[in-house]
N, C-alpha and C positions, 0 to 999 in steps of 0.2 A: 504494500500499500504505500502511495506517494505521501510524503510529509504534509501535514494539514495546513492550510492557510488560514489564520487566524483574524478575527474581527477586531477593529480598532476600538470600536465602540463599546460602552458598558452595557452588559445584559443583567435585567433584573427577573428573578423568578420568585413565584409563591408555590409553597407545598403544604397541603393540609395535614393536620393531625389525623391520627388514624387509631381505630380500635380493633383489636385482633381477638380472634376465637369467638366471640359473641356468644360465650356460653359453650356449646358441645364442639364447635368447629375449630378444635384445636390445630394450630399450625397452618389452618387453611382458609378461614374465613377473615376477610379484612373490611372495614367500614370508613371511608373518608368522612371527616367531621370539619364544621365550618370554624376552624381555628388554624390559622396560617403562619407559618414562619415565612420571613422574606429574606432573600440573599441577593447581593450585587456583586459583580465581579467584573474585572477588566484586565486585558493582557497589557503588561508594561515591558518596557525595553530594560529596565533595570533588573538584574538577576536577583531571584528571591521572591519571597512571600510576604506581603503586608496584610495582616488581618486584624479587623476589628470586631468585636462582639457587644451587642448591646440586648439588654433583656434577660431572658431566663440563661443561667449558666454563664453570665458574663464574667463572673467572678471566679469560675473554676475551669472552664473549657481552654483547652490549648490553643496557642497561638502560631503554630508550627505545622510543618507537614503531617504531623499526627493528629492535627484537628480532624475530626470526621468529614467535615465538609470539604476542606483542602483534600485530604486524602482520597475522597470519592471523585474530585475533579480531576486529579492527577491520574487515576486509575482510568478515567474515562478519555483523557488525553492520550495516554498510553495505548488504549485500545484503538484510538482513531488514527494512530500513526506518529505521535510525537508530541512532547511537552514545548510549552511555551518558555521564553527566558525567564519572565517573572509574571507574578499575579497581585492583583490588589482585589482584596475579598472583604465584604462588610455582610454581616449576618445580625438580622433583628429577630431573636428569638421570642416567641410568645407560647409555644408549647411547653407545658412543665417537662422538666426532666426527670426521669426514673419514676414515673407515674402511671406507665402502662398506657401512653397516648401517643406513642410512635414518634418521638423527638428524634431517635437515631434514624429512624426510616427517612423521615423529613429530610435530615441533612445528607444522607446518602442519596436519596433520589434527587434532591436539590443540586448536590454536587454534579452529579451524572448529566442533569438536565442542562446546568450552566455550561458545562464543559462543551456539551453538544452544541448549544447556542452560540458558543464563541468561536466555534469553527465553521468555515464556509461548507456548505454541502453537508453539515453534520448529521442532519436527520437520514442521509444517505450512507454515511460511514457507520453510525450506530442507531439502527431501527428500534423500536420499542421494545421488541422481544429480546434483544441483545441487550438493551438497557436494563430490562428487568432481570435478566440471568446475572448480569454483573452486580447489581444491587442485592440480590438475594445471596451471592458469594460474599458480599462485604457484611451483610446483615446476619447471615447463618440461617434464616428462613425467609419464606417469601410472603408471607401474609400481609404484614404491614406495608413492605414496599410495594407491592402489587396495588394495594388501595391508594396509596400515597402517588403512584403514577397514574393511575387510570380514573380514580375517584369513585364516587358510588361505593356499591358493595361488590367485593371480588371475590372469586374462590381461586385460590393459588396451590400449585403443587409441583412435585419435581418428577421428572421422568428420564429414564436411560437414553442417552443419544452418543454414539460413537464412544462408548465407553466411559461416559461422564453423566453426571445429574444435571438437568436442564430445568431451569424453572419456567413454569408455563401459568396463564391465568386467564380468566374468563369475567365478565362483568355480569351482574345481576341488577335488573331496573329496580330502584327501590320504589316503593309506594309513596307518592309525594306526601301523604298524610303522616308519615312517620317522621318523629323529631326525636332527639336524644337530650339526655340530662346528665350531666357528669358530676359526680360527687369526688372532688380531689383533696385528699388528706395532704398535710404537710410533709408527713413522712415519704419515704421513697423505698423501693425494693429492687434490687439488681435482677435482671432477667436471669443471670446466670446462677443466681441464688435459688430463685424461684423454680427453674427447671431442676435443680439438684434435689427438691423434694419430692419430685415425682417417682412413683413406683416403676419397677421394670416390667411388672404385669398388672393386668387387672382382671376381674372376673368376667366370665362369659356373658352373664346377665348384664353388667355394666356396659360391655362392649356393644351389645344389642340395643339397650336403651340409648346409648349416646348416638349410634349410626342413625337410629329412627329419627332423634331429635334434629340431628344434623341435616337429613334430609328435609325434614319438615321445615326447617328454617329458610331454606330458599324459597319454598312456597309463601311462607308468612311476610317475608321481606318485601317480595313481589306484589303481592295483592291482597293477603289475608292476615292483616296486622292483629286481627282478633285471635290469632293463633300464636302470637310472638312469647307470650307467658310460658306456654308449654315448649315452644320450639327452642328457648333459650336456656333450658334446663340442662345442666352438665352433669355428667357421670365420670368424666374422665381425670380432670385435673384441679378442679378449684378446692375441693376439701382437703385435698393433700398439702395444700398451700397454706392452709389456716393458720399455722402457727407463725408464718411470715407477716401476715397482716390480719391480725385478730379483730380489728375493729372494722375493718371493710367486710370481712366475711360475716360478721354480726348483722351490719348494715343490709348486705344482700339477703340474709336469712329473714330479717324482719320485713323487708320489701317484698320479697316472693311470698312470705307468709300473708300479705295482705294482697297477693295476686298481681304484684308488679312484675314485669320483666326486666328484672334487674340481674347483673351479672359482673364479675370481675374484669375490667379492661385489660387485655393483654396478660402480662405478667404481674400487673397491679401496681400499687395498690388503690387506684381510682376504681370506682363503681360506676358503671353506665347503666342507664335506664333508657329503653325504648318505649315510647309513648307516642299517643295521637294528639298532644298540644294542648289539651284542656286545661285552662288556666288554674281552676281551683284546684286540680290535681297537682299541678307543679307547686302550688303554695303549700299544699299538705305535705308533698314528698320534700320540700325544702325544710319543712318544720321537723320532720321526722330524723333528717340527717342531723341535726343538732349543731354542735360547736366544732365537731372535730373534722367537717368537711367543708371546703369552698364548693358551692353549687354553681355550674355554668350550664345555661340553656343552649344548646347547639343545634343548627340545621345539619342535616346530611349533606356533604359537598358532593354535589354531581360531578364536579370536573376535580381531576387530579393535578398534578404539578403543570404549571403554566408560566410561559415566558410573558412577561409584563411590558417589557420594552426591548427594542433593539436598534 
């Protein structure tokens, strides 16, 4: 592949927050939410990387090539044939970090989309399917990155191709009546820690129950929101992670006990509720959350990562 030609003008992209699993759809279901991080980048003649971060994580994220946004950009440039001499990058983060709302997926997809947009004919050098596969390798699982890239609800999986696992995804049209309510605690949970709590095996009955709920979830999201409560019931992972997020798990149990479609968002500890937007219900759900959670009303984001300027 010939070396890429870079654009001289700055590029800005926005990427939505995402919720993975949605209850039973472990490592395959993703949902884009109306909360977006924004990133701006420009190619520079000066060798090196200048990065500035504002908002979430501004005091803790790295400001070098190991910054996840920059790392993803460099991986994208490498895939397209060559890296630029220098980069100026600005990140405005609003997605909470370590809360199960896809902040790492946003950075990964945002970095790859930025890199592609900064290269002339970048869409031909790295098509969406290739971008998704690179993002999956950087993230380690495809659910969040698929929703961040495509928007709406997605089902993602990996399949063997030429001796390697390749990420794939399809979209689900979400019933426009469905809204989300996020209960965000101040505490964080590392995805790696949450995964270590999962058992190696589960019972056959739990496997059957989980697969039926996962199948039903497709139907519930696309046109039968009255089935969301049943369809979001998980038998695979949430109960095993209880010790890492006891307050979140207690809230899920309390909400589900009242017939609310609540579940742990991704690896947690955020709790997500899918509902039909009744104002009185929102007020009551907010009251139930108490002081341990910040409550955000969120639309489902129909669009994924988008270039805002070029």
